[in-house]
A tleap script that builds the chain and sets N, CA, C and O, in Angstrom:
source leaprc.protein.ff14SB
mol = sequence {
  NMET PRO THR TYR TYR GLU VAL LEU GLY VAL
  SER GLU THR ALA SER THR GLU PHE ILE LYS
  GLN ARG PHE HIE GLN LEU ILE LEU GLU GLN
  HIE HIE PRO ASP LYS SER SER GLY ASN ASP
  THR THR ALA GLN GLN VAL LEU LYS ALA TRP
  ASP ILE LEU ARG ASN PRO GLU ASN ARG LYS
  LYS TYR ASP ILE GLU LEU GLU SER GLN ARG
  ASN LYS GLN ASP LEU ALA ILE GLY ALA GLU
  VAL ASP LEU ASP ASP MET GLU TYR SER GLU
  LYS ASP GLN SER PHE SER LEU GLU CYS ARG
  CYS SER GLY THR TYR ARG ILE THR GLU ASN
  ASP LEU GLU ASN ASP ILE ASP ILE VAL GLY
  CYS ASN ASN CYS SER LEU LYS ILE ARG VAL
  LEU TYR GLU VAL LEU GLU GLU GLU GLU CSER
}
set mol.1.N position { 5.484 -4.931 20.443 }
set mol.1.CA position { 6.386 -4.512 21.762 }
set mol.1.C position { 7.682 -3.663 21.493 }
set mol.1.O position { 8.443 -4.125 20.643 }
set mol.2.N position { 7.955 -2.756 21.962 }
set mol.2.CA position { 9.133 -1.897 21.457 }
set mol.2.C position { 10.444 -2.739 22.307 }
set mol.2.O position { 10.331 -3.414 23.330 }
set mol.3.N position { 11.629 -2.467 21.558 }
set mol.3.CA position { 12.742 -2.977 21.976 }
set mol.3.C position { 13.236 -2.262 23.439 }
set mol.3.O position { 12.522 -1.359 23.876 }
set mol.4.N position { 14.178 -2.569 24.029 }
set mol.4.CA position { 14.409 -1.993 25.390 }
set mol.4.C position { 15.394 -0.602 24.603 }
set mol.4.O position { 15.388 0.494 25.162 }
set mol.5.N position { 16.012 -0.764 23.592 }
set mol.5.CA position { 16.564 0.523 23.038 }
set mol.5.C position { 15.466 1.564 22.548 }
set mol.5.O position { 15.634 2.774 22.705 }
set mol.6.N position { 14.494 1.105 22.034 }
set mol.6.CA position { 13.398 1.872 21.568 }
set mol.6.C position { 12.702 2.547 23.003 }
set mol.6.O position { 12.503 3.761 22.961 }
set mol.7.N position { 12.418 1.995 23.954 }
set mol.7.CA position { 11.972 2.486 25.262 }
set mol.7.C position { 12.944 3.456 25.450 }
set mol.7.O position { 12.375 4.544 25.542 }
set mol.8.N position { 14.096 3.562 25.547 }
set mol.8.CA position { 15.122 4.468 25.932 }
set mol.8.C position { 15.389 5.477 24.812 }
set mol.8.O position { 16.067 6.486 25.005 }
set mol.9.N position { 14.850 5.180 23.670 }
set mol.9.CA position { 15.356 6.255 22.563 }
set mol.9.C position { 16.675 6.354 22.147 }
set mol.9.O position { 17.173 7.448 21.880 }
set mol.10.N position { 17.305 5.279 22.065 }
set mol.10.CA position { 18.650 5.162 21.687 }
set mol.10.C position { 18.949 4.079 20.572 }
set mol.10.O position { 18.044 3.320 20.225 }
set mol.11.N position { 20.103 4.007 20.055 }
set mol.11.CA position { 20.406 3.142 19.028 }
set mol.11.C position { 20.974 2.059 19.638 }
set mol.11.O position { 21.423 2.201 20.775 }
set mol.12.N position { 21.045 0.804 18.982 }
set mol.12.CA position { 21.671 -0.351 19.278 }
set mol.12.C position { 23.164 -0.384 19.688 }
set mol.12.O position { 23.732 -1.140 20.476 }
set mol.13.N position { 23.721 0.796 18.827 }
set mol.13.CA position { 25.085 0.883 18.992 }
set mol.13.C position { 25.787 1.960 20.143 }
set mol.13.O position { 26.989 2.169 20.309 }
set mol.14.N position { 24.800 2.478 20.768 }
set mol.14.CA position { 25.073 3.484 21.873 }
set mol.14.C position { 25.805 2.874 22.939 }
set mol.14.O position { 25.713 1.711 23.333 }
set mol.15.N position { 26.669 3.946 23.432 }
set mol.15.CA position { 27.591 3.519 24.571 }
set mol.15.C position { 26.731 3.368 25.886 }
set mol.15.O position { 25.594 3.819 26.020 }
set mol.16.N position { 27.346 2.762 26.704 }
set mol.16.CA position { 26.499 2.517 27.909 }
set mol.16.C position { 26.436 3.737 28.598 }
set mol.16.O position { 25.439 3.906 29.301 }
set mol.17.N position { 27.374 4.723 28.546 }
set mol.17.CA position { 27.231 6.064 29.334 }
set mol.17.C position { 26.292 6.810 28.611 }
set mol.17.O position { 25.706 7.706 29.220 }
set mol.18.N position { 26.022 6.606 27.364 }
set mol.18.CA position { 24.924 7.394 26.486 }
set mol.18.C position { 23.574 7.009 27.058 }
set mol.18.O position { 22.680 7.775 27.416 }
set mol.19.N position { 23.587 5.599 27.083 }
set mol.19.CA position { 22.230 4.823 27.505 }
set mol.19.C position { 21.916 5.319 28.967 }
set mol.19.O position { 20.744 5.497 29.299 }
set mol.20.N position { 23.014 5.557 29.893 }
set mol.20.CA position { 22.776 5.882 31.423 }
set mol.20.C position { 22.338 7.392 31.164 }
set mol.20.O position { 21.348 7.757 31.799 }
set mol.21.N position { 22.813 8.123 30.497 }
set mol.21.CA position { 22.340 9.869 30.280 }
set mol.21.C position { 21.171 9.760 29.939 }
set mol.21.O position { 20.430 10.406 30.680 }
set mol.22.N position { 20.418 8.977 28.764 }
set mol.22.CA position { 19.017 8.807 28.437 }
set mol.22.C position { 18.093 8.290 29.405 }
set mol.22.O position { 16.949 8.744 29.426 }
set mol.23.N position { 18.460 7.368 30.236 }
set mol.23.CA position { 17.816 6.689 31.256 }
set mol.23.C position { 17.518 7.819 32.406 }
set mol.23.O position { 16.393 7.864 32.905 }
set mol.24.N position { 18.490 8.684 32.798 }
set mol.24.CA position { 18.160 9.599 33.790 }
set mol.24.C position { 17.393 10.771 33.125 }
set mol.24.O position { 16.609 11.371 33.861 }
set mol.25.N position { 17.477 11.080 32.159 }
set mol.25.CA position { 16.754 12.036 31.417 }
set mol.25.C position { 15.280 11.630 31.504 }
set mol.25.O position { 14.447 12.332 32.078 }
set mol.26.N position { 14.960 10.332 30.841 }
set mol.26.CA position { 13.625 9.923 30.915 }
set mol.26.C position { 12.777 9.740 32.298 }
set mol.26.O position { 11.571 9.910 32.476 }
set mol.27.N position { 13.796 9.336 33.226 }
set mol.27.CA position { 13.109 9.202 34.438 }
set mol.27.C position { 12.708 10.500 34.982 }
set mol.27.O position { 11.575 10.734 35.404 }
set mol.28.N position { 13.877 11.509 34.954 }
set mol.28.CA position { 13.331 13.061 35.417 }
set mol.28.C position { 12.082 13.380 34.830 }
set mol.28.O position { 11.105 13.743 35.485 }
set mol.29.N position { 12.113 13.206 33.236 }
set mol.29.CA position { 10.982 13.797 32.660 }
set mol.29.C position { 9.403 13.051 33.294 }
set mol.29.O position { 8.364 13.661 33.548 }
set mol.30.N position { 9.634 11.760 33.408 }
set mol.30.CA position { 8.336 11.274 33.977 }
set mol.30.C position { 7.985 11.443 35.520 }
set mol.30.O position { 6.865 11.179 35.958 }
set mol.31.N position { 8.904 11.847 36.210 }
set mol.31.CA position { 8.674 11.929 37.653 }
set mol.31.C position { 8.596 13.607 37.876 }
set mol.31.O position { 8.127 14.057 38.921 }
set mol.32.N position { 8.858 14.068 37.314 }
set mol.32.CA position { 9.116 15.965 37.659 }
set mol.32.C position { 7.723 16.529 36.823 }
set mol.32.O position { 7.581 16.517 35.600 }
set mol.33.N position { 6.892 16.950 37.682 }
set mol.33.CA position { 5.675 17.572 37.091 }
set mol.33.C position { 5.835 18.674 36.156 }
set mol.33.O position { 4.931 18.888 35.348 }
set mol.34.N position { 6.920 19.425 36.171 }
set mol.34.CA position { 7.012 20.508 35.148 }
set mol.34.C position { 7.745 19.979 34.195 }
set mol.34.O position { 7.958 20.806 33.308 }
set mol.35.N position { 8.291 18.800 33.972 }
set mol.35.CA position { 8.949 18.324 32.878 }
set mol.35.C position { 8.483 17.159 32.097 }
set mol.35.O position { 9.118 16.579 31.216 }
set mol.36.N position { 6.903 16.796 32.670 }
set mol.36.CA position { 6.435 15.565 32.056 }
set mol.36.C position { 6.234 16.013 30.506 }
set mol.36.O position { 6.011 17.158 30.113 }
set mol.37.N position { 6.363 14.860 29.737 }
set mol.37.CA position { 6.158 15.100 28.417 }
set mol.37.C position { 4.898 14.409 27.784 }
set mol.37.O position { 4.555 14.364 26.603 }
set mol.38.N position { 4.300 13.878 28.917 }
set mol.38.CA position { 3.150 12.932 28.426 }
set mol.38.C position { 3.550 11.734 27.411 }
set mol.38.O position { 2.752 11.274 26.595 }
set mol.39.N position { 4.921 11.276 27.568 }
set mol.39.CA position { 5.357 10.298 26.955 }
set mol.39.C position { 4.541 8.813 27.567 }
set mol.39.O position { 4.285 8.551 28.742 }
set mol.40.N position { 4.278 8.064 26.455 }
set mol.40.CA position { 3.566 6.721 26.864 }
set mol.40.C position { 4.323 5.598 27.603 }
set mol.40.O position { 3.817 4.624 28.161 }
set mol.41.N position { 5.700 5.932 27.496 }
set mol.41.CA position { 6.750 4.868 27.914 }
set mol.41.C position { 6.469 5.029 29.525 }
set mol.41.O position { 6.512 6.080 30.163 }
set mol.42.N position { 6.166 3.701 30.021 }
set mol.42.CA position { 6.081 3.791 31.543 }
set mol.42.C position { 7.461 3.900 32.157 }
set mol.42.O position { 8.472 3.840 31.457 }
set mol.43.N position { 7.496 4.062 33.480 }
set mol.43.CA position { 8.757 4.159 34.248 }
set mol.43.C position { 9.091 2.648 34.416 }
set mol.43.O position { 10.276 2.319 34.475 }
set mol.44.N position { 8.216 1.819 34.486 }
set mol.44.CA position { 8.533 0.304 34.663 }
set mol.44.C position { 9.404 -0.100 33.522 }
set mol.44.O position { 10.500 -0.650 33.638 }
set mol.45.N position { 8.743 0.262 32.281 }
set mol.45.CA position { 9.540 -0.150 30.929 }
set mol.45.C position { 10.904 0.422 30.907 }
set mol.45.O position { 11.812 -0.262 30.436 }
set mol.46.N position { 11.176 1.781 31.437 }
set mol.46.CA position { 12.385 2.561 31.302 }
set mol.46.C position { 13.329 1.673 32.462 }
set mol.46.O position { 14.503 1.353 32.278 }
set mol.47.N position { 12.729 1.441 33.370 }
set mol.47.CA position { 13.712 0.680 34.640 }
set mol.47.C position { 14.035 -0.631 34.108 }
set mol.47.O position { 15.195 -1.035 34.190 }
set mol.48.N position { 13.230 -1.258 33.630 }
set mol.48.CA position { 13.587 -2.696 32.963 }
set mol.48.C position { 14.728 -2.728 31.850 }
set mol.48.O position { 15.689 -3.496 31.829 }
set mol.49.N position { 14.414 -1.721 30.920 }
set mol.49.CA position { 15.231 -1.498 29.960 }
set mol.49.C position { 16.924 -1.233 30.335 }
set mol.49.O position { 17.912 -1.828 29.905 }
set mol.50.N position { 16.829 -0.239 31.185 }
set mol.50.CA position { 18.042 0.216 31.825 }
set mol.50.C position { 18.602 -0.925 32.557 }
set mol.50.O position { 19.795 -1.149 32.354 }
set mol.51.N position { 17.967 -1.693 33.375 }
set mol.51.CA position { 18.201 -2.918 34.268 }
set mol.51.C position { 19.059 -4.119 33.227 }
set mol.51.O position { 19.968 -4.798 33.705 }
set mol.52.N position { 18.758 -4.216 32.210 }
set mol.52.CA position { 19.344 -5.014 31.160 }
set mol.52.C position { 20.352 -4.436 30.280 }
set mol.52.O position { 21.281 -5.147 29.897 }
set mol.53.N position { 20.247 -3.043 29.868 }
set mol.53.CA position { 21.297 -2.653 28.985 }
set mol.53.C position { 22.479 -2.075 29.675 }
set mol.53.O position { 23.436 -1.776 28.960 }
set mol.54.N position { 22.553 -1.888 30.843 }
set mol.54.CA position { 23.755 -1.310 31.828 }
set mol.54.C position { 24.651 -2.267 31.842 }
set mol.54.O position { 25.835 -1.946 31.742 }
set mol.55.N position { 24.344 -3.418 31.948 }
set mol.55.CA position { 24.978 -4.607 32.317 }
set mol.55.C position { 25.585 -5.287 30.860 }
set mol.55.O position { 24.839 -5.750 29.997 }
set mol.56.N position { 26.813 -5.263 30.772 }
set mol.56.CA position { 27.492 -5.654 29.318 }
set mol.56.C position { 26.863 -7.409 29.169 }
set mol.56.O position { 26.487 -7.881 28.096 }
set mol.57.N position { 26.865 -7.966 30.134 }
set mol.57.CA position { 26.755 -9.564 30.001 }
set mol.57.C position { 25.107 -9.701 29.356 }
set mol.57.O position { 24.801 -10.425 28.409 }
set mol.58.N position { 24.198 -8.844 30.105 }
set mol.58.CA position { 22.896 -9.141 29.986 }
set mol.58.C position { 22.731 -8.357 28.735 }
set mol.58.O position { 21.976 -8.847 27.896 }
set mol.59.N position { 23.284 -7.268 28.474 }
set mol.59.CA position { 22.984 -6.602 26.930 }
set mol.59.C position { 23.368 -7.475 25.955 }
set mol.59.O position { 22.670 -7.553 24.944 }
set mol.60.N position { 24.492 -8.243 26.083 }
set mol.60.CA position { 25.020 -8.901 25.012 }
set mol.60.C position { 23.972 -9.959 24.759 }
set mol.60.O position { 23.520 -10.053 23.618 }
set mol.61.N position { 23.535 -10.780 25.729 }
set mol.61.CA position { 22.536 -11.789 25.756 }
set mol.61.C position { 21.313 -11.385 24.931 }
set mol.61.O position { 20.855 -12.071 24.017 }
set mol.62.N position { 20.700 -9.898 25.443 }
set mol.62.CA position { 19.558 -9.387 25.048 }
set mol.62.C position { 19.762 -9.115 23.164 }
set mol.62.O position { 18.900 -9.284 22.302 }
set mol.63.N position { 20.909 -8.745 23.021 }
set mol.63.CA position { 21.295 -8.283 21.590 }
set mol.63.C position { 21.065 -9.673 20.709 }
set mol.63.O position { 20.505 -9.725 19.614 }
set mol.64.N position { 21.635 -10.793 21.453 }
set mol.64.CA position { 21.525 -12.000 20.615 }
set mol.64.C position { 20.214 -12.706 20.379 }
set mol.64.O position { 19.968 -13.439 19.421 }
set mol.65.N position { 19.361 -12.380 21.419 }
set mol.65.CA position { 18.013 -12.742 21.402 }
set mol.65.C position { 16.987 -11.923 20.567 }
set mol.65.O position { 15.950 -12.387 20.091 }
set mol.66.N position { 17.539 -10.290 20.427 }
set mol.66.CA position { 16.868 -9.539 19.608 }
set mol.66.C position { 17.118 -9.847 18.127 }
set mol.66.O position { 16.242 -9.661 17.282 }
set mol.67.N position { 18.349 -10.328 17.830 }
set mol.67.CA position { 18.800 -10.582 16.389 }
set mol.67.C position { 18.280 -11.985 16.055 }
set mol.67.O position { 18.098 -12.203 14.858 }
set mol.68.N position { 18.016 -12.963 16.916 }
set mol.68.CA position { 17.398 -14.261 16.639 }
set mol.68.C position { 15.894 -13.780 16.311 }
set mol.68.O position { 15.374 -14.168 15.265 }
set mol.69.N position { 15.338 -13.114 17.011 }
set mol.69.CA position { 13.868 -12.959 16.744 }
set mol.69.C position { 13.905 -12.201 15.486 }
set mol.69.O position { 13.059 -12.586 14.680 }
set mol.70.N position { 14.567 -11.338 15.137 }
set mol.70.CA position { 14.520 -10.826 14.103 }
set mol.70.C position { 14.591 -11.819 12.681 }
set mol.70.O position { 13.817 -11.798 11.724 }
set mol.71.N position { 15.839 -12.717 12.906 }
set mol.71.CA position { 15.997 -13.480 11.819 }
set mol.71.C position { 14.669 -14.572 11.513 }
set mol.71.O position { 14.478 -15.066 10.402 }
set mol.72.N position { 13.776 -14.851 12.753 }
set mol.72.CA position { 12.953 -15.683 12.504 }
set mol.72.C position { 11.860 -14.929 11.801 }
set mol.72.O position { 11.189 -15.515 10.952 }
set mol.73.N position { 11.639 -13.700 12.089 }
set mol.73.CA position { 10.742 -12.930 11.389 }
set mol.73.C position { 11.106 -12.567 9.818 }
set mol.73.O position { 10.231 -12.424 8.964 }
set mol.74.N position { 12.311 -12.457 9.594 }
set mol.74.CA position { 12.849 -12.167 8.177 }
set mol.74.C position { 12.686 -13.476 7.493 }
set mol.74.O position { 12.418 -13.385 6.295 }
set mol.75.N position { 12.783 -14.630 7.969 }
set mol.75.CA position { 12.602 -15.848 7.164 }
set mol.75.C position { 11.105 -16.449 7.331 }
set mol.75.O position { 10.918 -17.618 6.995 }
set mol.76.N position { 10.087 -15.711 7.818 }
set mol.76.CA position { 8.853 -16.238 7.680 }
set mol.76.C position { 8.296 -16.181 6.168 }
set mol.76.O position { 7.982 -15.217 5.471 }
set mol.77.N position { 8.291 -17.560 5.921 }
set mol.77.CA position { 7.775 -17.744 4.344 }
set mol.77.C position { 6.412 -17.890 4.274 }
set mol.77.O position { 5.847 -18.607 5.100 }
set mol.78.N position { 5.758 -17.283 3.358 }
set mol.78.CA position { 4.308 -17.270 3.286 }
set mol.78.C position { 3.878 -18.314 2.512 }
set mol.78.O position { 2.899 -18.972 2.863 }
set mol.79.N position { 4.555 -18.582 1.377 }
set mol.79.CA position { 4.251 -19.688 0.631 }
set mol.79.C position { 5.454 -20.628 -0.135 }
set mol.79.O position { 6.611 -20.209 -0.168 }
set mol.80.N position { 5.170 -21.622 -0.599 }
set mol.80.CA position { 6.204 -22.169 -1.438 }
set mol.80.C position { 5.668 -22.284 -2.816 }
set mol.80.O position { 4.563 -22.765 -3.063 }
set mol.81.N position { 6.583 -21.775 -3.802 }
set mol.81.CA position { 5.838 -21.849 -5.329 }
set mol.81.C position { 6.883 -22.481 -5.987 }
set mol.81.O position { 8.083 -22.366 -5.739 }
set mol.82.N position { 6.232 -23.305 -7.031 }
set mol.82.CA position { 7.061 -24.155 -7.949 }
set mol.82.C position { 7.485 -22.931 -9.116 }
set mol.82.O position { 6.679 -22.135 -9.599 }
set mol.83.N position { 8.841 -22.995 -9.407 }
set mol.83.CA position { 9.171 -22.209 -10.569 }
set mol.83.C position { 8.364 -22.453 -11.898 }
set mol.83.O position { 8.106 -21.563 -12.709 }
set mol.84.N position { 8.019 -23.697 -12.009 }
set mol.84.CA position { 6.924 -23.772 -13.198 }
set mol.84.C position { 5.953 -22.671 -12.949 }
set mol.84.O position { 5.557 -21.958 -13.871 }
set mol.85.N position { 5.601 -22.536 -11.835 }
set mol.85.CA position { 4.119 -21.583 -12.008 }
set mol.85.C position { 4.487 -20.126 -11.975 }
set mol.85.O position { 3.624 -19.288 -11.714 }
set mol.86.N position { 5.726 -19.789 -12.227 }
set mol.86.CA position { 6.110 -18.346 -12.347 }
set mol.86.C position { 6.422 -18.003 -13.721 }
set mol.86.O position { 6.976 -18.841 -14.433 }
set mol.87.N position { 6.098 -16.769 -14.196 }
set mol.87.CA position { 6.062 -16.371 -15.776 }
set mol.87.C position { 7.577 -15.850 -15.568 }
set mol.87.O position { 8.057 -15.170 -14.660 }
set mol.88.N position { 8.309 -16.549 -17.022 }
set mol.88.CA position { 9.546 -16.145 -17.319 }
set mol.88.C position { 9.896 -14.870 -18.110 }
set mol.88.O position { 9.084 -14.539 -18.974 }
set mol.89.N position { 10.723 -14.297 -17.977 }
set mol.89.CA position { 11.052 -12.865 -18.680 }
set mol.89.C position { 12.503 -13.103 -19.466 }
set mol.89.O position { 13.579 -13.055 -18.869 }
set mol.90.N position { 12.376 -13.363 -20.881 }
set mol.90.CA position { 13.689 -13.558 -21.601 }
set mol.90.C position { 14.364 -12.437 -21.281 }
set mol.90.O position { 15.485 -12.624 -20.809 }
set mol.91.N position { 13.932 -11.123 -21.427 }
set mol.91.CA position { 14.526 -9.815 -21.393 }
set mol.91.C position { 15.596 -9.674 -20.103 }
set mol.91.O position { 16.793 -9.399 -20.191 }
set mol.92.N position { 14.738 -9.969 -18.741 }
set mol.92.CA position { 15.255 -9.806 -17.477 }
set mol.92.C position { 15.990 -11.078 -17.270 }
set mol.92.O position { 16.927 -10.885 -16.494 }
set mol.93.N position { 15.909 -12.386 -17.702 }
set mol.93.CA position { 16.222 -13.509 -17.415 }
set mol.93.C position { 15.685 -13.601 -16.020 }
set mol.93.O position { 16.546 -13.884 -15.186 }
set mol.94.N position { 14.611 -13.449 -15.618 }
set mol.94.CA position { 13.896 -13.623 -14.362 }
set mol.94.C position { 12.476 -14.084 -14.331 }
set mol.94.O position { 11.781 -13.871 -15.325 }
set mol.95.N position { 12.050 -14.604 -13.445 }
set mol.95.CA position { 10.778 -15.263 -13.096 }
set mol.95.C position { 9.957 -14.470 -12.225 }
set mol.95.O position { 10.477 -13.792 -11.339 }
set mol.96.N position { 8.743 -14.499 -12.402 }
set mol.96.CA position { 7.836 -13.308 -11.651 }
set mol.96.C position { 6.564 -14.050 -11.291 }
set mol.96.O position { 6.259 -15.083 -11.887 }
set mol.97.N position { 5.706 -13.461 -10.176 }
set mol.97.CA position { 4.564 -14.067 -9.791 }
set mol.97.C position { 3.965 -12.705 -9.081 }
set mol.97.O position { 4.580 -11.881 -8.403 }
set mol.98.N position { 2.658 -12.725 -9.427 }
set mol.98.CA position { 1.847 -11.785 -8.846 }
set mol.98.C position { 1.441 -11.962 -7.175 }
set mol.98.O position { 0.745 -12.897 -6.779 }
set mol.99.N position { 1.956 -10.983 -6.343 }
set mol.99.CA position { 1.493 -11.180 -5.058 }
set mol.99.C position { 0.066 -10.985 -4.669 }
set mol.99.O position { -0.521 -10.314 -5.517 }
set mol.100.N position { -0.629 -11.323 -3.743 }
set mol.100.CA position { -1.980 -11.002 -3.415 }
set mol.100.C position { -2.091 -9.404 -3.243 }
set mol.100.O position { -3.171 -8.840 -3.413 }
set mol.101.N position { -0.955 -8.727 -2.909 }
set mol.101.CA position { -1.288 -7.396 -2.668 }
set mol.101.C position { -1.002 -6.330 -3.819 }
set mol.101.O position { -0.879 -5.114 -3.670 }
set mol.102.N position { -0.924 -7.068 -5.010 }
set mol.102.CA position { -0.914 -6.680 -6.409 }
set mol.102.C position { 0.734 -6.291 -6.807 }
set mol.102.O position { 1.059 -5.644 -7.803 }
set mol.103.N position { 1.582 -6.791 -5.881 }
set mol.103.CA position { 3.010 -6.551 -6.089 }
set mol.103.C position { 3.511 -7.594 -6.791 }
set mol.103.O position { 2.726 -8.406 -7.280 }
set mol.104.N position { 4.815 -7.730 -6.944 }
set mol.104.CA position { 5.395 -8.755 -7.720 }
set mol.104.C position { 6.570 -9.495 -6.969 }
set mol.104.O position { 7.407 -8.871 -6.316 }
set mol.105.N position { 6.577 -10.868 -7.107 }
set mol.105.CA position { 7.772 -11.433 -6.580 }
set mol.105.C position { 8.720 -11.721 -7.704 }
set mol.105.O position { 8.324 -12.503 -8.569 }
set mol.106.N position { 9.864 -11.223 -7.809 }
set mol.106.CA position { 10.730 -11.407 -8.949 }
set mol.106.C position { 12.210 -12.269 -8.460 }
set mol.106.O position { 12.952 -11.947 -7.533 }
set mol.107.N position { 12.336 -13.246 -9.235 }
set mol.107.CA position { 13.858 -13.846 -9.103 }
set mol.107.C position { 14.535 -14.030 -10.234 }
set mol.107.O position { 13.936 -14.371 -11.254 }
set mol.108.N position { 15.933 -13.822 -10.217 }
set mol.108.CA position { 16.543 -14.083 -11.629 }
set mol.108.C position { 17.119 -15.535 -11.626 }
set mol.108.O position { 17.177 -16.356 -10.710 }
set mol.109.N position { 17.490 -15.598 -12.804 }
set mol.109.CA position { 18.300 -16.918 -13.067 }
set mol.109.C position { 19.702 -17.048 -12.310 }
set mol.109.O position { 20.101 -18.097 -11.804 }
set mol.110.N position { 20.364 -15.887 -12.307 }
set mol.110.CA position { 21.490 -15.640 -11.386 }
set mol.110.C position { 21.159 -15.976 -10.044 }
set mol.110.O position { 21.871 -16.849 -9.547 }
set mol.111.N position { 20.203 -15.473 -9.293 }
set mol.111.CA position { 19.596 -15.632 -7.823 }
set mol.111.C position { 19.865 -17.141 -7.555 }
set mol.111.O position { 20.658 -17.625 -6.747 }
set mol.112.N position { 18.940 -17.837 -8.502 }
set mol.112.CA position { 18.847 -19.245 -8.539 }
set mol.112.C position { 20.262 -19.930 -8.447 }
set mol.112.O position { 20.598 -20.698 -7.546 }
set mol.113.N position { 21.037 -19.543 -9.503 }
set mol.113.CA position { 22.221 -20.386 -9.683 }
set mol.113.C position { 23.073 -20.083 -8.488 }
set mol.113.O position { 24.067 -20.803 -8.399 }
set mol.114.N position { 22.908 -19.155 -7.519 }
set mol.114.CA position { 23.768 -18.780 -6.336 }
set mol.114.C position { 22.968 -19.224 -5.041 }
set mol.114.O position { 23.168 -18.764 -3.917 }
set mol.115.N position { 22.039 -20.183 -5.373 }
set mol.115.CA position { 21.244 -20.925 -4.246 }
set mol.115.C position { 20.402 -19.865 -3.391 }
set mol.115.O position { 20.159 -19.977 -2.190 }
set mol.116.N position { 20.001 -18.819 -4.225 }
set mol.116.CA position { 18.767 -17.821 -3.465 }
set mol.116.C position { 17.516 -18.374 -3.995 }
set mol.116.O position { 17.247 -18.476 -5.192 }
set mol.117.N position { 16.697 -18.759 -2.908 }
set mol.117.CA position { 15.585 -19.360 -3.508 }
set mol.117.C position { 14.375 -18.478 -2.740 }
set mol.117.O position { 13.230 -18.514 -3.190 }
set mol.118.N position { 14.680 -17.755 -1.658 }
set mol.118.CA position { 13.732 -16.963 -0.958 }
set mol.118.C position { 13.630 -15.475 -1.536 }
set mol.118.O position { 14.597 -14.713 -1.565 }
set mol.119.N position { 12.232 -15.116 -2.035 }
set mol.119.CA position { 12.227 -13.971 -2.473 }
set mol.119.C position { 11.179 -13.075 -1.673 }
set mol.119.O position { 10.189 -13.613 -1.177 }
set mol.120.N position { 11.403 -11.710 -1.552 }
set mol.120.CA position { 10.215 -10.844 -1.007 }
set mol.120.C position { 9.382 -10.075 -2.104 }
set mol.120.O position { 9.944 -9.710 -3.136 }
set mol.121.N position { 8.215 -9.859 -1.912 }
set mol.121.CA position { 7.271 -8.990 -2.816 }
set mol.121.C position { 7.914 -7.676 -2.855 }
set mol.121.O position { 8.627 -7.326 -1.915 }
set mol.122.N position { 7.729 -6.973 -3.802 }
set mol.122.CA position { 8.284 -5.551 -4.005 }
set mol.122.C position { 7.365 -4.630 -3.581 }
set mol.122.O position { 7.618 -3.433 -3.710 }
set mol.123.N position { 6.268 -5.028 -3.061 }
set mol.123.CA position { 5.155 -4.011 -2.574 }
set mol.123.C position { 4.710 -4.269 -0.893 }
set mol.123.O position { 4.112 -3.411 -0.243 }
set mol.124.N position { 5.099 -5.537 -0.370 }
set mol.124.CA position { 4.601 -5.643 0.801 }
set mol.124.C position { 5.806 -6.619 1.517 }
set mol.124.O position { 6.832 -6.922 0.908 }
set mol.125.N position { 5.573 -6.965 2.614 }
set mol.125.CA position { 6.598 -7.852 3.287 }
set mol.125.C position { 6.657 -9.345 3.362 }
set mol.125.O position { 7.407 -9.988 4.097 }
set mol.126.N position { 5.648 -9.894 2.391 }
set mol.126.CA position { 5.510 -11.218 2.146 }
set mol.126.C position { 6.875 -11.733 1.394 }
set mol.126.O position { 7.632 -11.045 0.709 }
set mol.127.N position { 6.999 -13.295 1.742 }
set mol.127.CA position { 8.141 -13.878 1.046 }
set mol.127.C position { 7.695 -15.090 0.673 }
set mol.127.O position { 6.746 -15.518 1.328 }
set mol.128.N position { 8.132 -15.796 -0.237 }
set mol.128.CA position { 7.949 -16.832 -0.867 }
set mol.128.C position { 9.236 -17.719 -0.888 }
set mol.128.O position { 10.325 -17.144 -0.872 }
set mol.129.N position { 9.182 -19.067 -0.923 }
set mol.129.CA position { 10.359 -19.937 -1.164 }
set mol.129.C position { 10.052 -20.354 -2.506 }
set mol.129.O position { 8.909 -20.720 -2.780 }
set mol.130.N position { 11.113 -20.328 -3.503 }
set mol.130.CA position { 10.805 -20.965 -4.882 }
set mol.130.C position { 11.575 -22.316 -5.067 }
set mol.130.O position { 12.777 -22.502 -4.874 }
set mol.131.N position { 10.634 -23.224 -5.482 }
set mol.131.CA position { 11.080 -24.485 -5.376 }
set mol.131.C position { 11.621 -24.846 -6.926 }
set mol.131.O position { 10.904 -24.619 -7.901 }
set mol.132.N position { 12.634 -25.290 -7.019 }
set mol.132.CA position { 13.153 -25.702 -8.410 }
set mol.132.C position { 14.205 -26.659 -8.329 }
set mol.132.O position { 14.691 -26.822 -7.210 }
set mol.133.N position { 14.634 -27.291 -9.224 }
set mol.133.CA position { 15.694 -28.441 -9.452 }
set mol.133.C position { 16.943 -27.864 -10.293 }
set mol.133.O position { 16.598 -27.377 -11.369 }
set mol.134.N position { 18.129 -27.826 -10.058 }
set mol.134.CA position { 19.165 -27.774 -10.708 }
set mol.134.C position { 19.431 -28.775 -11.858 }
set mol.134.O position { 19.450 -29.992 -11.673 }
set mol.135.N position { 19.618 -28.232 -12.958 }
set mol.135.CA position { 19.881 -29.212 -14.052 }
set mol.135.C position { 21.283 -29.111 -14.335 }
set mol.135.O position { 21.727 -27.995 -14.606 }
set mol.136.N position { 21.986 -30.021 -14.317 }
set mol.136.CA position { 23.544 -30.012 -14.907 }
set mol.136.C position { 23.448 -30.199 -16.277 }
set mol.136.O position { 22.813 -31.086 -16.846 }
set mol.137.N position { 24.279 -29.096 -16.903 }
set mol.137.CA position { 24.655 -29.199 -18.261 }
set mol.137.C position { 25.464 -30.514 -18.863 }
set mol.137.O position { 26.545 -30.705 -18.306 }
set mol.138.N position { 25.242 -31.109 -19.528 }
set mol.138.CA position { 26.192 -32.226 -20.002 }
set mol.138.C position { 27.292 -31.552 -20.960 }
set mol.138.O position { 27.110 -30.740 -21.868 }
set mol.139.N position { 28.591 -32.175 -20.454 }
set mol.139.CA position { 29.647 -31.723 -21.408 }
set mol.139.C position { 29.631 -32.475 -22.464 }
set mol.139.O position { 29.403 -33.663 -22.236 }
set mol.140.N position { 29.830 -32.117 -23.757 }
set mol.140.CA position { 30.090 -32.838 -24.956 }
set mol.140.C position { 31.361 -33.294 -25.173 }
set mol.140.O position { 31.625 -33.922 -26.199 }
savepdb mol mol.pdb
quit
């Protein structure tokens, strides 16, 4: 489902004035027989998008909701993998695992030391959480 910004064909940082201009342009294109572009966006979608984005308070709420949805999608973890099940490379000081798409998950020792435990495949959108324990070095 497209965002209201996509429905109107504007960026998320567009000014209210620019959004208003784009709204008027789309409405004219959809209702004027000589200017119809055959766009799939319905007038109802355009009206709903304009109704939300023209009001600063509603737009702010919508932006927060949109960001929340994106964060949920970004953090969708496909699997949890034990670090011991990954292949270690001395050269890169990294751990890797083949993805089901034939791509590779790769996480470095530095990532792990910085508490980064989620890694994405280099070939698709899948992500895994790497399970590991931090071993503290003993001081002599």
